[in-house]
C-alpha positions in Angstrom: -20.9 26.6 -5.1 -18.2 28.5 -7.4 -16.9 31.7 -6.0 -14.5 34.4 -7.2 -12.3 36.0 -4.5 -12.4 39.7 -4.0 -9.6 42.0 -3.4 -9.3 42.0 0.3 -8.6 38.2 0.1 -5.3 36.7 -0.4 -6.8 34.7 -3.2 -8.2 37.8 -4.9 -9.2 37.0 -8.6 -9.2 33.3 -8.1 -12.3 31.4 -9.0 -12.9 28.1 -7.2 -15.5 25.4 -6.6 -16.0 24.9 -2.9 -18.7 23.7 -0.3 -21.9 25.7 0.2 -21.3 26.6 3.8 -17.8 28.0 3.2 -19.1 29.6 0.0 -21.9 31.5 1.7 -19.6 32.5 4.7 -17.1 34.0 2.2 -19.9 35.8 0.3 -21.5 37.3 3.4 -18.1 38.5 4.7 -17.4 40.3 1.5 -14.3 38.3 0.5 -15.9 36.6 -2.5 -18.8 36.7 -4.8 -21.1 33.9 -6.4 -20.2 32.9 -10.1 -23.2 31.1 -11.4 -22.8 27.8 -13.5 -23.8 27.9 -17.2 -25.8 24.6 -16.7 -26.1 21.6 -14.6 -23.5 19.7 -16.7 -20.7 22.5 -15.7 -21.7 22.1 -12.0 -21.6 18.4 -12.1 -18.0 18.6 -13.9 -16.8 20.9 -11.1 -18.2 18.8 -8.4 -16.5 15.7 -9.9 -13.1 17.1 -10.3 -10.6 16.3 -7.5 -9.9 19.1 -5.3 -6.8 17.8 -3.1 -3.8 15.9 -3.5 -4.1 12.3 -4.7 -4.8 9.9 -1.9 -2.0 7.7 -0.5 -2.8 4.1 -0.7 -2.9 2.0 2.5 -2.0 -1.5 2.5 -3.1 -4.5 5.0 -3.7 -8.3 5.1 -6.9 -9.8 5.9 -6.3 -13.1 7.5 -8.7 -16.0 7.0 -10.6 -16.9 10.2 -11.9 -20.2 9.1 -10.0 -23.3 7.8 -11.7 -22.8 4.2 -11.1 -19.1 4.2 -8.4 -17.4 2.0 -6.0 -14.7 3.1 -6.3 -11.4 1.1 -4.4 -8.2 0.7 -6.2 -5.0 1.1 -5.4 -1.7 -0.5 -7.5 1.3 0.5 -7.1 4.5 -1.7 -9.4 7.0 -0.8 -12.9 5.9 -0.7 -12.0 2.9 -2.7 -11.0 -0.7 -1.2 -9.7 -3.6 -3.3 -9.0 -7.1 -2.1 -6.3 -9.1 -3.8 -5.2 -12.6 -3.8 -2.5 -14.2 -6.1 -0.9 -12.6 -8.0 -0.3 -9.4 -6.1 -0.1 -6.2 -7.8 3.0 -4.5 -8.7 2.9 -1.5 -6.3 2.3 -3.8 -3.1 4.9 -3.0 -0.6 7.6 -5.8 0.1 6.6 -6.3 3.5 3.0 -7.1 2.7 4.3 -9.4 0.1 6.3 -11.4 2.8 3.6 -11.5 5.2 1.1 -12.7 2.5 3.5 -15.4 1.6 4.1 -16.4 5.1 0.2 -16.9 5.7 -0.1 -18.7 2.5 2.6 -21.2 3.7 4.9 -20.3 0.7 8.6 -19.6 1.6 10.0 -16.1 1.4 13.5 -15.2 0.0 14.8 -14.9 3.4 13.5 -18.4 4.5 14.9 -19.9 1.3 18.1 -18.3 1.9 18.1 -19.7 5.6 17.1 -23.1 4.6 20.0 -23.0 1.8 22.5 -22.1 4.6 21.3 -24.6 7.0 21.8 -27.2 4.4 25.1 -26.3 3.5 26.1 -26.0 7.2 24.7 -29.6 7.6 26.6 -30.9 4.6 29.8 -29.5 6.0 29.5 -30.9 9.3 28.7 -34.3 7.7 31.8 -34.0 5.5 33.8 -33.1 8.3 32.8 -36.0 10.4 33.3 -38.4 7.4 36.9 -37.1 7.1 37.6 -37.4 10.9 36.1 -40.9 10.9 38.4 -41.7 7.8 41.6 -40.2 9.3 40.9 -42.4 12.7 40.7 -45.3 10.8 43.9 -44.8 8.7 45.9 -43.7 11.8 44.3 -46.3 14.3 45.9 -49.1 12.0 49.5 -47.6 12.5 
């Protein structure tokens, strides 16, 4: 239903497409008047146009419940639900990317860095032990 607000209303002069129940209430109370559509095309276009702010996407992960199943990333935006596998979309949050990588068994940036640091520490300890062993050998003979 399309209405035009009348003077006692704070929206006086504004024409707006609203639901029928609210429109009838405003018309009955005298705060608005009905503005008829020219034809069905105009009414359908008014009903299809977005009336509020853009919906905020919600992200999640659908974990596989069977050994042969696959994990999926879920994006819900308004009434639309989209499932993603690899590759993930650009607007996917980093926390979802990391969780998906962990579920898929792929290392994340943090685990790669931790593995690299552990390997460097192991090499350092091995080299230190070799040097200590060499020094013992040298000084044991004197």
